[in-house]
Structure formats: structure tokens, C-alpha cells
C-alpha distance (Angstrom), angle and dihedral (degrees) to the residues before:
residue distance angle dihedral
M1 . . .
F2 3.80 . .
R3 3.80 91.5 .
S4 3.84 90.7 48.3
N5 3.82 91.6 50.3
M6 3.80 91.7 48.1
M7 3.80 91.4 50.8
K8 3.79 90.6 50.2
K9 3.80 91.4 48.9
L10 3.79 90.9 49.6
R11 3.78 91.4 50.7
V12 3.79 90.1 51.1
Q13 3.81 91.5 50.2
I14 3.80 91.6 48.6
A15 3.79 90.4 47.4
L16 3.81 93.4 49.6
H17 3.79 93.9 46.4
Y18 3.79 91.7 44.6
L19 3.80 93.6 49.6
S20 3.81 92.5 44.4
A21 3.78 91.9 49.2
S22 3.80 91.1 45.8
A23 3.80 92.9 49.9
L24 3.80 92.2 46.2
T25 3.81 91.6 46.6
L26 3.79 92.4 48.8
L27 3.80 90.8 47.6
L28 3.78 92.6 47.8
M29 3.80 93.0 46.0
G30 3.79 90.4 46.7
V31 3.81 92.6 51.3
I32 3.80 92.8 45.3
L33 3.80 93.2 47.2
F34 3.79 92.1 44.1
Y35 3.79 94.7 53.0
S36 3.80 93.4 36.9
I37 3.80 93.9 52.6
S38 3.81 91.7 41.0
S39 3.79 90.6 49.8
L40 3.80 91.2 47.0
V41 3.80 92.6 49.6
L42 3.81 90.0 46.1
S43 3.81 91.5 49.4
E44 3.78 91.8 48.6
S45 3.80 90.9 47.5
A46 3.81 91.5 47.8
A47 3.80 91.0 49.4
S48 3.81 91.0 47.0
T49 3.81 91.9 49.1
K50 3.81 92.1 47.2
T51 3.79 91.1 49.4
A52 3.81 91.8 49.3
V53 3.83 93.6 46.9
D54 3.81 92.8 45.0
K55 3.80 91.0 47.9
S56 3.81 92.9 51.3
G57 3.80 90.7 44.9
M58 3.79 92.1 50.7
Y59 3.81 91.0 50.2
I60 3.82 90.7 52.7
D61 3.82 89.3 44.9
L62 3.79 91.6 51.9
Y63 3.80 91.4 48.9
I64 3.83 93.2 49.7
D65 3.80 89.9 45.7
R66 3.80 89.5 54.1
L67 3.82 90.8 49.8
K68 3.79 90.5 49.8
A69 3.78 89.9 51.6
V70 3.81 90.6 50.0
S71 3.82 91.9 48.0
G72 3.79 90.5 47.8
L73 3.79 92.6 52.4
L74 3.81 91.8 47.7
A75 3.82 94.7 45.3
K76 3.81 90.4 51.8
N77 3.79 94.2 44.9
P78 3.84 105.8 134.7
Q79 3.82 91.6 -143.4
L80 3.82 91.6 53.4
I81 3.82 93.2 47.2
S82 3.80 90.9 47.5
Y83 3.81 91.9 46.4
F84 3.82 94.6 52.1
S85 3.83 92.9 41.0
D86 3.82 96.0 54.9
R87 3.78 120.5 79.6
Q88 3.79 92.2 -147.8
R89 3.78 105.3 50.2
D90 3.79 123.2 -153.1
P91 3.85 113.1 -123.5
N92 3.81 90.3 -149.1
T93 3.79 90.7 57.2
K94 3.79 89.2 50.7
E95 3.81 90.7 53.7
D96 3.81 90.6 49.8
I97 3.80 90.9 52.0
L98 3.81 92.0 48.4
S99 3.80 89.1 49.0
T100 3.81 89.2 53.8
I101 3.82 90.1 50.1
N102 3.81 91.1 51.5
T103 3.82 90.4 49.2
I104 3.81 90.8 53.3
I105 3.81 91.8 49.0
A106 3.80 91.5 47.7
S107 3.82 90.7 52.9
D108 3.83 93.2 58.1
S109 3.81 122.1 38.0
F110 3.82 91.4 -161.6
I111 3.82 94.5 61.6
K112 3.79 105.4 98.7
S113 3.78 100.0 -178.3
V114 3.80 144.4 -8.6
I115 3.80 114.8 -150.3
I116 3.80 125.2 -175.0
V117 3.80 115.8 -171.1
S118 3.81 121.3 -172.1
K119 3.78 122.2 -143.3
D120 3.82 89.8 -108.3
G121 3.81 92.5 54.2
Q122 3.82 104.3 -96.8
I123 3.82 115.5 142.9
L124 3.82 130.0 -149.0
S125 3.83 113.6 -174.3
N126 3.75 146.1 134.7
E127 3.83 87.5 -120.7
S128 3.76 128.2 73.7
G129 3.80 131.1 -153.7
L130 3.79 94.5 30.5
N131 3.81 114.9 -174.2
M132 3.82 98.0 -136.8
S133 3.77 133.2 136.5
M134 3.84 106.7 -111.1
S135 3.83 137.6 177.2
S136 3.78 139.9 163.4
D137 3.81 88.7 -99.7
M138 3.79 107.7 44.1
M139 3.81 92.3 -175.6
K140 3.82 85.2 80.3
E141 3.82 92.3 59.2
N142 3.83 114.7 93.3
W143 3.79 95.6 -147.7
Y144 3.82 90.3 51.5
I145 3.83 91.8 52.5
S146 3.83 90.9 45.3
A147 3.80 90.6 52.1
I148 3.82 90.1 53.6
K149 3.81 92.7 47.8
S150 3.80 94.8 46.8
G151 3.79 89.3 82.3
N152 3.80 96.2 -144.2
T153 3.83 91.3 -55.7
P154 3.85 116.9 148.4
V155 3.82 112.9 -111.5
L156 3.84 128.3 -168.6
T157 3.84 110.9 -128.6
S158 3.78 142.4 145.8
A159 3.78 111.1 -94.0
R160 3.81 104.7 -86.9
M161 3.84 89.5 -39.3
Q162 3.77 125.3 136.1
D163 3.82 95.4 -141.6
F164 3.82 127.0 48.2
T165 3.81 109.8 -120.1
M166 3.82 130.2 -165.2
D167 3.79 92.0 -121.9
K168 3.82 102.6 113.2
D169 3.80 91.0 -166.7
N170 3.81 87.6 66.6
W171 3.84 94.8 48.6
V172 3.78 120.8 107.9
I173 3.79 138.3 179.0
S174 3.80 108.9 -127.5
I175 3.79 126.0 -154.8
S176 3.79 116.1 -171.2
R177 3.79 131.2 -170.8
E178 3.78 130.2 -175.1
I179 3.82 116.6 -120.1
K180 3.80 115.0 -142.0
N181 3.78 132.9 -175.0
N182 3.78 125.0 -127.5
Q183 3.83 89.8 -83.8
G184 3.83 91.4 55.8
N185 3.81 95.5 -108.9
N186 3.79 123.1 138.1
I187 3.79 113.8 -100.4
G188 3.79 100.5 160.2
V189 3.81 151.3 -30.8
L190 3.81 130.8 -103.3
L191 3.83 118.3 -147.2
I192 3.81 124.0 -171.3
D193 3.82 117.4 -172.2
I194 3.81 118.2 -159.5
E195 3.79 122.7 -168.4
Y196 3.81 112.7 -101.8
K197 3.81 90.5 -130.0
V198 3.82 89.6 74.0
I199 3.83 88.0 78.4
E200 3.79 91.6 44.9
D201 3.81 90.4 51.8
Y202 3.82 91.4 53.8
L203 3.83 93.7 46.8
T204 3.82 102.0 36.0
N205 3.82 94.1 85.3
L206 3.83 93.7 45.5
D207 3.84 103.0 123.9
L208 3.82 107.6 -141.7
G209 3.81 101.5 151.8
E210 3.77 131.5 -96.9
T211 3.80 96.5 -54.9
G212 3.79 99.0 22.6
F213 3.78 122.8 118.2
S214 3.80 142.6 178.1
F215 3.77 133.5 -141.3
I216 3.81 141.6 173.2
L217 3.82 127.0 -134.8
N218 3.79 127.7 -174.1
D219 3.80 126.7 -138.1
H220 3.83 89.8 -84.8
S221 3.85 89.6 56.6
E222 3.79 89.1 -111.5
V223 3.80 118.3 147.8
V224 3.79 112.8 -106.2
Y225 3.80 97.9 168.1
H226 3.78 137.5 12.4
A227 3.79 128.8 145.7
D228 3.82 88.6 -129.4
P229 3.89 109.6 66.8
S230 3.82 91.3 -157.3
Y231 3.81 89.2 76.7
F232 3.82 88.3 70.2
K233 3.82 92.1 64.2
D234 3.82 106.8 22.8
S235 3.84 107.7 86.9
A236 3.82 92.4 -165.8
K237 3.79 91.2 57.2
Q238 3.80 90.7 45.7
L239 3.81 88.7 53.2
S240 3.81 90.3 53.1
L241 3.81 89.8 54.9
Q242 3.80 90.6 49.8
E243 3.82 90.0 51.6
I244 3.81 90.3 53.2
V245 3.80 90.0 54.1
A246 3.83 92.2 45.2
N247 3.82 91.8 53.1
S248 3.83 105.2 91.5
A249 3.84 94.3 -163.0
I250 3.79 114.5 103.2
Y251 3.80 94.0 -156.5
D252 3.80 120.5 49.1
S253 3.82 105.6 -160.8
K254 3.81 91.9 -172.6
E255 3.79 94.7 55.9
N256 3.84 92.4 27.2
T257 3.81 91.7 -130.9
I258 3.79 136.8 131.4
T259 3.78 117.9 -141.1
N260 3.80 124.1 -159.1
T261 3.80 127.8 176.1
Y262 3.77 134.6 -159.5
H263 3.81 123.7 -165.3
L264 3.78 109.4 -145.4
K265 3.78 110.0 -131.6
N266 3.80 95.6 -151.6
A267 3.82 98.1 47.1
D268 3.79 139.9 34.5
W269 3.81 87.5 -109.4
L270 3.78 131.5 124.1
L271 3.82 116.3 -154.8
V272 3.82 111.9 -152.4
G273 3.80 124.7 -169.2
V274 3.84 118.6 -166.7
S275 3.81 110.3 -167.4
S276 3.81 120.4 -164.4
Q277 3.81 112.3 -139.3
D278 3.80 98.7 -139.5
G279 3.80 92.0 145.1
L280 3.81 92.8 51.2
L281 3.80 92.4 58.0
A282 3.80 91.1 49.5
I283 3.81 91.8 49.2
K284 3.82 92.3 48.7
K285 3.79 91.5 51.0
Q286 3.81 91.5 48.0
L287 3.81 92.2 48.1
I288 3.81 92.3 52.3
E289 3.80 91.4 50.6
I290 3.82 92.0 48.5
F291 3.81 93.5 47.3
L292 3.82 92.8 49.2
L293 3.79 92.4 48.7
V294 3.81 95.7 45.1
G295 3.81 91.9 43.6
F296 3.80 92.3 51.4
V297 3.82 92.5 49.6
L298 3.81 93.0 46.6
L299 3.81 92.6 49.4
I300 3.81 90.7 52.0
I301 3.81 90.6 50.5
A302 3.81 91.6 46.4
S303 3.81 92.2 49.5
S304 3.79 92.1 51.0
S305 3.80 95.6 46.2
V306 3.79 98.1 44.7
V307 3.82 92.8 56.1
V308 3.80 91.6 53.0
F309 3.81 100.5 42.4
A310 3.82 104.9 29.4
G311 3.79 92.4 91.8
K312 3.81 93.0 50.5
I313 3.79 95.7 49.7
T314 3.82 98.8 72.3
A315 3.83 100.0 49.6
P316 3.84 99.1 68.9
F317 3.81 91.5 46.5
Q318 3.81 92.1 52.3
K319 3.80 91.1 52.9
L320 3.80 91.4 45.5
E321 3.82 90.9 50.8
K322 3.78 91.2 52.9
A323 3.81 91.4 48.6
M324 3.81 91.8 49.6
Q325 3.81 90.5 51.1
E326 3.80 89.7 53.6
I327 3.81 93.9 46.3
E328 3.80 91.3 57.6
N329 3.82 87.6 77.5
G330 3.80 92.1 61.3
L331 3.81 144.0 -25.1
S332 3.76 101.1 -94.0
E333 3.77 136.5 123.1
V334 3.77 114.5 -79.8
V335 3.78 116.2 -150.9
I336 3.80 110.0 -134.6
D337 3.75 126.3 -173.4
E338 3.79 102.7 -105.7
K339 3.77 95.2 -169.0
G340 3.76 121.1 110.3
C341 3.80 133.5 44.3
Y342 3.79 124.9 4.6
E343 3.81 93.5 -106.5
S344 3.81 91.8 55.6
Q345 3.81 92.0 48.5
S346 3.81 92.0 47.7
L347 3.81 93.2 50.0
A348 3.80 92.0 49.0
K349 3.80 93.6 48.5
H350 3.80 94.0 47.3
F351 3.79 91.8 45.6
N352 3.79 91.8 55.5
I353 3.81 91.1 44.9
M354 3.80 89.0 51.1
T355 3.81 92.8 53.4
H356 3.81 90.8 51.9
K357 3.80 92.2 48.0
I358 3.80 92.8 48.7
E359 3.77 91.2 51.6
K360 3.80 92.2 46.7
L361 3.80 91.6 46.3
M362 3.80 92.0 51.3
Q363 3.79 90.0 51.9
E364 3.81 91.3 49.2
I365 3.79 91.7 48.8
T366 3.80 90.7 50.7
E367 3.82 91.6 50.8
K368 3.80 92.7 45.1
E369 3.79 91.2 50.4
K370 3.78 89.6 53.8
H371 3.81 92.6 48.9
L372 3.80 91.6 44.8
R373 3.81 92.9 52.2
S374 3.77 89.5 48.4
S375 3.81 91.2 48.5
E376 3.80 91.3 47.9
I377 3.80 90.6 53.8
S378 3.80 90.5 48.4
A379 3.80 90.4 47.8
L380 3.78 90.1 50.5
H381 3.79 90.4 52.2
S382 3.80 90.8 48.7
Q383 3.81 90.2 52.0
I384 3.79 90.7 65.8
N385 3.79 105.7 40.8
P386 3.82 104.5 -179.8
H387 3.82 94.2 -157.4
F388 3.79 92.0 53.4
L389 3.81 90.5 45.8
Y390 3.85 93.1 48.5
N391 3.80 92.5 47.8
T392 3.80 92.0 48.0
L393 3.80 92.3 49.4
D394 3.83 89.9 48.2
T395 3.81 88.4 53.2
I396 3.81 91.2 50.0
V397 3.84 91.4 49.1
W398 3.81 91.3 47.4
M399 3.81 91.8 51.6
A400 3.80 91.5 44.8
E401 3.82 90.1 55.0
F402 3.79 88.4 55.5
N403 3.83 89.9 48.7
N404 3.79 91.4 -118.2
S405 3.80 92.1 149.4
E406 3.79 94.5 162.2
K407 3.82 92.3 59.7
V408 3.81 90.9 43.0
I409 3.81 89.5 56.3
E410 3.80 93.1 46.3
I411 3.81 94.5 49.8
T412 3.80 92.8 43.4
K413 3.80 91.1 51.8
A414 3.81 90.8 47.0
L415 3.82 90.8 49.7
A416 3.80 91.7 49.5
Q417 3.82 91.3 48.1
F418 3.82 89.8 47.1
F419 3.80 92.9 55.9
R420 3.81 93.1 40.8
L421 3.81 90.2 56.1
S422 3.81 90.3 43.3
L423 3.79 92.5 56.1
S424 3.85 93.7 37.9
G425 3.77 92.9 -175.4
G426 3.80 93.5 -59.5
N427 3.81 92.8 -62.5
E428 3.79 120.5 136.5
L429 3.80 91.1 -150.3
T430 3.78 129.7 66.7
T431 3.83 136.5 165.4
V432 3.80 128.2 -94.2
E433 3.81 88.1 -113.1
Y434 3.82 94.0 55.0
E435 3.81 92.8 42.0
L436 3.82 91.1 55.4
E437 3.81 90.5 43.8
H438 3.82 88.4 54.1
V439 3.83 89.5 54.4
K440 3.82 91.2 46.2
Q441 3.82 91.2 56.2
Y442 3.81 90.2 48.4
L443 3.82 93.3 50.9
F444 3.80 91.7 44.0
I445 3.81 89.8 58.1
Q446 3.80 92.6 44.7
K447 3.80 89.7 48.2
E448 3.81 89.0 61.5
R449 3.80 89.1 55.6
Y450 3.79 100.0 42.5
G451 3.81 98.4 34.1
E452 3.80 115.8 -174.0
K453 3.77 90.9 -2.8
L454 3.82 89.6 78.0
A455 3.81 128.7 56.1
Y456 3.80 128.9 166.6
N457 3.80 144.0 171.4
F458 3.81 138.8 -170.7
N459 3.80 133.5 -139.0
C460 3.81 124.0 -175.4
D461 3.81 136.0 163.0
D462 3.81 108.5 -118.2
S463 3.83 90.9 -136.6
L464 3.84 90.0 65.6
L465 3.82 99.4 51.8
N466 3.84 96.9 93.9
L467 3.83 98.0 41.7
E468 3.83 115.6 114.5
I469 3.81 119.8 -120.2
P470 3.83 135.2 162.4
K471 3.80 110.7 -79.6
I472 3.83 126.9 -113.6
I473 3.81 97.5 22.4
V474 3.82 98.0 121.1
Q475 3.83 102.1 41.0
P476 3.86 94.8 64.1
L477 3.82 88.4 54.0
V478 3.81 91.9 49.9
E479 3.80 90.7 47.4
N480 3.83 89.6 51.1
A481 3.83 90.9 50.3
L482 3.82 90.6 50.5
Y483 3.81 99.5 46.5
H484 3.81 100.1 33.8
G485 3.77 101.6 31.1
I486 3.81 113.6 27.0
R487 3.80 107.7 24.3
G488 3.79 93.7 75.0
L489 3.83 96.3 46.9
N490 3.80 123.8 114.6
K491 3.80 90.5 -149.3
Q492 3.77 136.4 52.5
G493 3.78 112.5 -65.1
H494 3.80 121.7 -141.9
I495 3.81 129.6 -159.4
Q496 3.78 121.4 -167.4
V497 3.83 119.7 -165.4
S498 3.81 118.9 -169.7
A499 3.81 139.5 171.1
V500 3.80 117.1 -162.7
E501 3.78 136.6 168.2
S502 3.81 119.6 -112.3
G503 3.79 110.2 -178.5
E504 3.80 106.5 -70.5
D505 3.83 91.4 -13.9
I506 3.81 137.6 78.3
L507 3.82 122.5 -135.8
L508 3.82 115.6 -154.4
T509 3.81 109.0 -169.1
V510 3.82 131.3 -168.7
K511 3.82 112.2 -171.8
D512 3.82 127.7 178.3
N513 3.79 137.1 176.7
G514 3.78 92.9 -137.1
E515 3.77 133.5 129.7
G516 3.82 95.4 -68.2
F517 3.80 125.7 -171.6
D518 3.80 141.4 -128.4
V519 3.82 106.9 -89.3
T520 3.83 94.0 -171.6
K521 3.79 92.7 66.3
I522 3.81 92.2 64.4
D523 3.83 109.8 80.1
M524 3.81 113.9 -177.4
K525 3.80 140.0 102.0
A526 3.79 119.4 -63.3
T527 3.83 101.3 -98.5
D528 3.81 93.9 45.4
K529 3.80 89.7 45.7
I530 3.83 91.4 54.0
A531 3.80 90.3 49.2
K532 3.82 91.0 49.1
L533 3.81 94.3 46.9
G534 3.79 100.0 39.8
G535 3.76 108.3 17.3
V536 3.80 133.7 -119.2
G537 3.83 93.3 -55.3
I538 3.80 93.3 60.3
K539 3.82 91.8 43.3
N540 3.79 88.3 53.3
V541 3.83 90.8 51.9
D542 3.81 91.1 49.2
Q543 3.82 92.2 51.5
R544 3.80 92.7 48.5
I545 3.81 91.8 50.6
K546 3.81 91.6 51.3
L547 3.80 90.2 50.0
Y548 3.80 91.0 53.0
Y549 3.81 101.1 37.8
G550 3.80 108.2 18.0
K551 3.78 136.7 -106.9
D552 3.83 94.0 -59.1
Y553 3.80 90.5 69.3
G554 3.78 133.3 63.6
I555 3.81 141.8 84.5
T556 3.80 130.0 -28.9
I557 3.82 122.3 -171.3
D558 3.79 126.7 -155.8
S559 3.78 119.0 -179.5
T560 3.79 138.3 166.4
L561 3.76 121.1 -160.3
G562 3.81 109.1 -108.5
S563 3.85 94.3 4.3
G564 3.78 105.9 71.4
T565 3.78 142.4 -103.9
T566 3.82 134.6 -84.1
I567 3.80 120.1 -159.6
I568 3.82 118.7 -171.6
I569 3.80 124.9 -165.3
K570 3.81 111.9 -158.3
I571 3.81 115.5 -161.7
A572 3.79 135.3 157.8
K573 3.80 123.8 -110.8
K574 3.81 89.0 -118.3
I575 3.82 128.3 40.2
T576 3.80 107.5 -117.4
H577 3.83 104.2 178.2
L578 3.81 121.7 32.1
T579 3.81 131.3 8.7
S580 3.75 134.2 -157.8
D581 3.82 89.6 -97.6
L582 3.78 90.9 76.6
């Protein structure tokens, strides 16, 4: 009875903890996903709004820049300057200037009028009957002085009217430019009026949501553009626009809007886009509904399953704990009762499999450590080849006797670099770049001995230069090609060393045009065959590669009698078995 009560109490505790953890996990995941998705949607919407506002602003900027360029060309027109500078003005010149004005207007349908006013009050324009204040000395007219001081900045006005009206069809954007003679003195003013609808055309297709809107303010916080004309007269509405600009936050959570601004480079205007986040509210509402529904269903499933399986969960773990306590005394198979539920049987089977694998793995590691130590000793011996060293020193002495100091220095430097790369600071690993440099120094020294009888070249993908590989795996192959393939030739021998990428592998190739041999006549297993074909040095390289990368990697040899030999080292881009720390 006591045992039955304890089991029931344990099941209840497991059920409560499981349900609490499930509810907390679902709540936490729901909150994280809700805010993550909301933040992502908000970020995407903000980026989209910014792109749209910037794009519209750049289009307006480009248009104003083009108008400024046109006004600059017209204001600096030599005929116009000459016409306004002369007291007696040529009628033909006037006609030419008017023709130029008409050409400009014809090139842009938004240009409403081009007006050129001389300092003495003469007007050249495509319009007639202009209602403008004129005098023989225009420097006394306020609008003339304002046009000069505007500095080519666009200004919203009524077309040549004294009072600003609320009729948008009569609104224009004016660009003025001062006209100066060759001495830099004022001789007139150029005015270009563009229809106000040009701004509306650029901003009409700006997608800012159902309740979103855009507007433009100048440096004096005056309204230049708004779809609602009442903002041009209502000071309270103008103040609300100024508050939007003053608020540095991009997202207004209270109003659920995103605000982006764009400063026009060719005007003292600030384009503001206020995007309403209608879609974000809909997505948030949908996410909450989905999370509540999924959470409710998952909690029902969890409640049903925990009641059924809570009692069966503890038994396999108790048996496993007992087995682990017994295995602490030694790594041997522990017999576990595999009767009962599926979970208990599966745990027992996998536990026994694990013990076998651990034992096998420890044996493999022990064997690999032995082979690696042996390979390291062999590699160390190959680093300091006494025959190569003696021959190199003999070459240096021979050149020194002939007073060829330059060659002595070159070979000595190459020999020093060769041994420096061989030792590589005691590390077993090096890079592809340093490994090929090690071979280059070796061939440079041998080139001094063999002269024209030896030629070589290198080819390596730049993407492989910094990858780590075991050191001194290419030089033994090159040495084999030189001594067993090229040395006995009656012609010039050539060695080609290359490193290329092959999927997730690297292929290091040493190819020569030496004597070669018939590979098919040698019938033995792979490792013995490599030793027979290439010698102990190449066999050592093959064993080291298999220790580092596995049995699927190593050396392959292809040779044709009388045509040469190709040796390919296949390694992976990453070492998957042993490292230099062993």
C-alpha cells in the first residue's frame, strides 16, 4: 500500500511539474514569437516606408536639380547677358531668347512659365499680361530683391499673384536665379514657375497605409505640400506637423505609425512620410489567436499523456542508474533485464551498445596514438635529410670556390627558409601556402644542382592558401619524382605541383615527365603498393593522411612507363580525426 501511494504521489509530482513546465514554455515561446514576429514585421514595414519616402524624395531632388541646371544655362546665356547689358537692344536677339524660353517650356510639361526681368524693368516671357510690380529700377521692388536673395531655392507661391489663394490649380513652385554681367553686377532676374501638381504626381503613389500621409516643410517650418489644403491656413494643424518632425522616434506606438524623413539636397525642404501600420495590428491580433488556440490544444495533449506515462518514466532511469554505478568499477558489459516496456528495452540495448563502442573507440585511439607518434618521428627524420643537406652544402662550397657570392647567398637563404618551414615552430600543422613555399625552396636548391635539366611550376587556388593541412606531405612526393623519375632522363625533366579545390576536398598533385613505370604489374594491397611505387617516404605520408582524415583519404599513383608519373594527395578541407595536440 505504501509503495502504491508513493508511486501515485510521484506520478502527481511529475504531472504537475510537466504541466507547469509545458505551460511556462508555451507562454515563453508565445511571447518570444509574438514580439519577434511583430518586431520583424515592424522592421520590414519601417524599411519599406523609408525606401518609398527616400525614393520619392530622390525623384523630387532630381527634378529640382534638372530645373536648376536649366535655369543656370539660361541665366548664363551669352545672348541674354549681352541683350540686358546693351542700352540699345537688338530685336533679333530678343526673338532668339524667346525661342530658347519656348524650347525649355516644350521640353517639360510641368513648366508653366519662364520670366526674365531686367534690372531696368524689361520683361521677357512666354506669358503676356503679367500682374507684377515693375519700375525702371527693379532694385526698389521687394519681390525682385527677394528673388535675388532666394539663392535658387524653390518657393511655393501663387502664379504671379500678390495674395496667396487656396486654389491649388493656381499654385506654382518658383525657382529664381540672379543674372549677372561679365563684371559680376546684377542685370536681371530669372524666374521659372513649375505647376504645383508636379509634387503631387511624385507623392500620389507613395503607399503609406489607409490613414498614412506625407507632407513637406521648408526650413521655416512652413507647409510646402500636404494633400489637405487646410494645413496651409490652419495654424493648429501646422503645429501638429511640426511636432511630428520634432519627435525623433521612428515608430509611434500610441498612434501606431512609422515616420521617415528625407532632406532634399536641392531645396530647403524636408519630406516626411507617416505610414499607418494597419497590417501590423491585424498580424498581432492573428498571432494572439493562433498562440491561444495552439497553446490550449498542446496543454490538453500534455495533460492526457502525462497521466498515462508518468508511472513508466521512472523505471528505466532507475535501472540505468544502477547499471552506471556498477560500470564505475570497470569498463565491461553490464547485463540488464531487457524485459518490460519498450523504453526500458531500448535503454538497455543502447547502454550495452555504448559500452562496446567506448571500449572499441579507446582501443582505436590507443592504436592511432602509436601510429601518430611513429609517423611524427618519421616526419622529423624526413625534415633533416642528411643527403640533401650534404649535397646542398657541397653546392654552396663549389660556388664559393668560384667566387659566385650571389648564388651562395641565394642558396643559403633558400636552405634556411626550407628548414624554417620544415620545423614550423614545432607544429604538426601548416597552411597550404607554407607547404607549397617549402616545396618551392626545395626545388630552387635542386635547380641550382641540376641546372637546365630540371624545370618546375606551381598552380594553386587562392581560396585554399590559408587552409590548415599536415606539414611535409608534398615535399617527399616531389623528392621521389626528382630522384626516381627525372634524374635518369636524357632530356629536360619537368615537375608540376598544383593544389585545387574539389567539392569539400583538396587535391594536391605532383606530376612529372620522368621515366615512369607500369603500375599494373604490381599486384598487392594498397599500402604495400604505395610503398613499392613511391618508397617509404610516400608510404609515411599516406599513413599520416589517413590518421588525420580517415581511410577515404590518402595517396593515389598513376604512372605510364616512359611518360611520367602523377601522384595525387586527397585530403579534406577540415581535419576530422586527429589533431596536432595528440
